[in-house]
VEXDREN-2710 file (C-alpha; in Angstrom, 1 decimal):
% VEXDREN-2710
k/r/px/py/pz
1/UNK/17.9/-2.9/19.5
2/UNK/20.1/-2.1/16.6
3/UNK/23.8/-2.7/17.3
4/UNK/25.5/0.6/17.8
5/UNK/28.4/-0.5/15.6
6/UNK/26.1/-0.9/12.6
7/UNK/24.0/1.8/11.1
8/UNK/20.8/0.7/9.5
9/UNK/21.2/0.9/5.7
10/UNK/19.0/0.0/2.8
11/UNK/21.6/-2.6/1.9
12/UNK/21.3/-4.2/5.3
13/UNK/17.4/-4.1/5.1
14/UNK/17.5/-5.8/1.7
15/UNK/20.0/-8.4/2.9
16/UNK/17.9/-9.3/5.9
17/UNK/14.7/-9.6/3.7
18/UNK/16.5/-11.8/1.1
19/UNK/18.0/-14.0/3.9
20/UNK/14.5/-14.6/5.4
21/UNK/12.3/-14.7/2.2
22/UNK/14.8/-15.4/-0.6
23/UNK/13.2/-14.8/-4.1
24/UNK/9.7/-14.2/-2.4
25/UNK/10.7/-10.6/-2.0
26/UNK/11.7/-8.8/-5.2
27/UNK/11.6/-5.6/-7.2
28/UNK/14.1/-3.8/-4.9
29/UNK/14.8/-0.2/-5.8
30/UNK/15.8/3.0/-4.1
31/UNK/14.3/6.3/-4.9
32/UNK/15.0/9.5/-2.9
33/UNK/16.9/7.3/-0.4
34/UNK/13.8/5.1/0.3
35/UNK/14.1/1.4/-0.2
36/UNK/11.1/-0.1/-2.1
37/UNK/10.3/-3.8/-2.6
38/UNK/7.4/-6.1/-3.3
39/UNK/6.1/-9.6/-2.5
40/UNK/3.0/-11.6/-3.2
41/UNK/-0.1/-10.6/-1.3
42/UNK/-0.1/-13.9/0.5
43/UNK/3.1/-12.9/2.3
44/UNK/2.2/-9.4/3.4
45/UNK/1.7/-10.3/7.1
46/UNK/4.8/-12.4/7.4
47/UNK/6.9/-9.6/5.8
48/UNK/5.4/-6.9/8.0
49/UNK/5.8/-9.0/11.1
50/UNK/9.5/-9.7/10.2
51/UNK/10.2/-6.0/9.6
52/UNK/8.6/-5.3/13.0
53/UNK/10.2/-8.1/15.1
54/UNK/13.7/-8.4/13.6
55/UNK/15.9/-6.6/16.2
56/UNK/18.3/-5.2/13.5
57/UNK/15.4/-3.7/11.5
58/UNK/12.7/-2.3/14.0
59/UNK/10.1/-1.0/11.6
60/UNK/7.5/-0.5/14.3
61/UNK/5.5/2.4/12.8
62/UNK/3.1/2.3/9.9
63/UNK/3.3/5.8/8.5
64/UNK/0.8/5.2/5.7
65/UNK/-1.1/2.6/3.8
66/UNK/-2.7/3.4/0.4
67/UNK/-4.0/1.9/-2.7
68/UNK/-3.0/2.4/-6.4
69/UNK/-4.9/1.3/-9.5
70/UNK/-2.9/0.1/-12.5
71/UNK/-5.6/-1.1/-14.9
72/UNK/-3.0/-1.9/-17.6
73/UNK/-1.5/-4.7/-15.3
74/UNK/-3.9/-7.7/-15.7
75/UNK/-4.1/-9.8/-12.5
76/UNK/-2.3/-7.1/-10.5
77/UNK/-4.6/-4.1/-11.1
78/UNK/-4.7/-3.1/-7.4
79/UNK/-1.6/-2.4/-5.3
80/UNK/-1.5/-1.8/-1.6
81/UNK/1.5/0.2/-0.5
82/UNK/2.8/0.2/3.1
83/UNK/5.1/3.0/4.2
84/UNK/7.0/1.9/7.3
85/UNK/9.3/3.9/9.6
86/UNK/12.1/3.0/12.0
87/UNK/12.1/5.9/14.5
88/UNK/15.4/5.2/16.2
89/UNK/17.3/5.2/13.0
90/UNK/14.9/7.6/11.1
91/UNK/14.7/5.2/8.1
92/UNK/11.7/4.7/5.9
93/UNK/10.8/1.9/3.5
94/UNK/8.1/1.2/1.0
95/UNK/6.5/-2.2/0.7
96/UNK/4.0/-3.1/-2.0
97/UNK/1.7/-6.1/-2.7
98/UNK/-0.6/-6.5/-5.7
99/UNK/-3.9/-8.2/-6.2
100/UNK/-6.5/-8.5/-9.0
101/UNK/-9.7/-6.6/-9.3
102/UNK/-11.5/-9.9/-9.7
103/UNK/-10.2/-11.1/-6.3
104/UNK/-9.1/-8.0/-4.3
105/UNK/-8.4/-9.8/-1.0
106/UNK/-5.4/-8.9/1.2
107/UNK/-4.9/-9.8/4.8
108/UNK/-5.4/-7.0/7.3
109/UNK/-2.5/-5.5/9.2
110/UNK/-4.7/-4.2/12.0
111/UNK/-3.4/-6.8/14.5
112/UNK/0.2/-5.5/14.1
113/UNK/-0.5/-1.8/13.5
114/UNK/-3.6/-0.3/15.0
115/UNK/-3.1/2.7/12.7
116/UNK/-3.9/0.4/9.7
117/UNK/-7.6/0.4/10.7
118/UNK/-8.7/3.6/9.2
119/UNK/-6.2/3.5/6.4
120/UNK/-7.5/0.1/5.3
121/UNK/-11.0/1.3/5.5
122/UNK/-10.1/4.3/3.2
123/UNK/-8.4/2.0/0.8
124/UNK/-11.4/-0.3/0.7
125/UNK/-13.7/2.7/0.3
126/UNK/-11.9/4.2/-2.7
127/UNK/-10.3/1.1/-4.4
128/UNK/-12.4/-1.9/-3.2
129/UNK/-9.6/-3.8/-1.6
130/UNK/-11.1/-6.3/0.8
131/UNK/-8.9/-6.5/3.9
132/UNK/-9.5/-10.0/5.2
133/UNK/-9.9/-10.1/9.0
134/UNK/-10.4/-6.4/9.4
135/UNK/-12.6/-5.7/12.5
136/UNK/-14.9/-3.1/10.8
137/UNK/-14.4/-3.0/7.1
138/UNK/-17.0/-0.5/5.8
139/UNK/-17.0/2.7/3.9
140/UNK/-15.4/5.6/5.8
141/UNK/-15.9/8.6/3.6
142/UNK/-18.3/7.7/0.8
143/UNK/-22.0/6.8/1.2
144/UNK/-22.9/3.2/1.9
145/UNK/-25.1/3.1/-1.2
146/UNK/-22.2/3.7/-3.6
147/UNK/-21.8/0.6/-5.8
148/UNK/-18.4/1.5/-7.2
149/UNK/-15.0/2.5/-6.0
150/UNK/-14.3/6.1/-7.2
151/UNK/-10.5/6.0/-7.4
152/UNK/-10.3/3.1/-9.8
153/UNK/-9.3/4.4/-13.2
154/UNK/-12.2/2.6/-14.9
155/UNK/-14.4/5.8/-14.8
156/UNK/-14.0/8.9/-16.9
157/UNK/-12.7/12.0/-15.0
158/UNK/-15.5/14.2/-16.3
159/UNK/-19.0/13.8/-17.4
160/UNK/-18.7/14.5/-21.1
161/UNK/-22.5/15.4/-21.4
162/UNK/-22.2/18.4/-19.1
163/UNK/-22.8/21.6/-21.0
164/UNK/-21.0/23.8/-18.5
165/UNK/-17.8/21.9/-19.4
166/UNK/-18.1/23.0/-23.1
167/UNK/-14.8/24.5/-24.3
168/UNK/-16.7/27.4/-25.9
169/UNK/-17.7/28.6/-22.4
170/UNK/-14.0/28.9/-21.5
171/UNK/-12.9/30.7/-24.7
172/UNK/-11.3/27.6/-26.1
173/UNK/-13.9/26.9/-28.8
END
């Protein structure tokens, strides 16, 4: 339980994280009142477990987990973003870990948050992040025969050979 004399603030959350993990957590920022930070992918479970277990933090709900592709960041092209919520204080935080396209392994959070199951499958399906230890990591929306990950930015948005996409057909030619 959070002490009634102290409201949970972004400063307190950051202080607790730095006390526990020192320089292993970094990139702290606040946008729209939401604290964001990062760590190496090897620490994701330790950080998530700490945020869950620490009595003064209490981030026991995984609101969302998603992937982002930054092809211009060699070695960190794929990012997994966790959105966590403390219901009693109504505080949200954003936690990110990056991995390379060459080795897209990140430990699964399904043992801590059951809701991570389908979200990790979706992130695998669209970005190719391999969640190590996931109980059933297979495609959830795309066909099994698909040999690529459609939300990676390595593919063109449109098929340039399609004649129905010709500007002349839309009065722009």
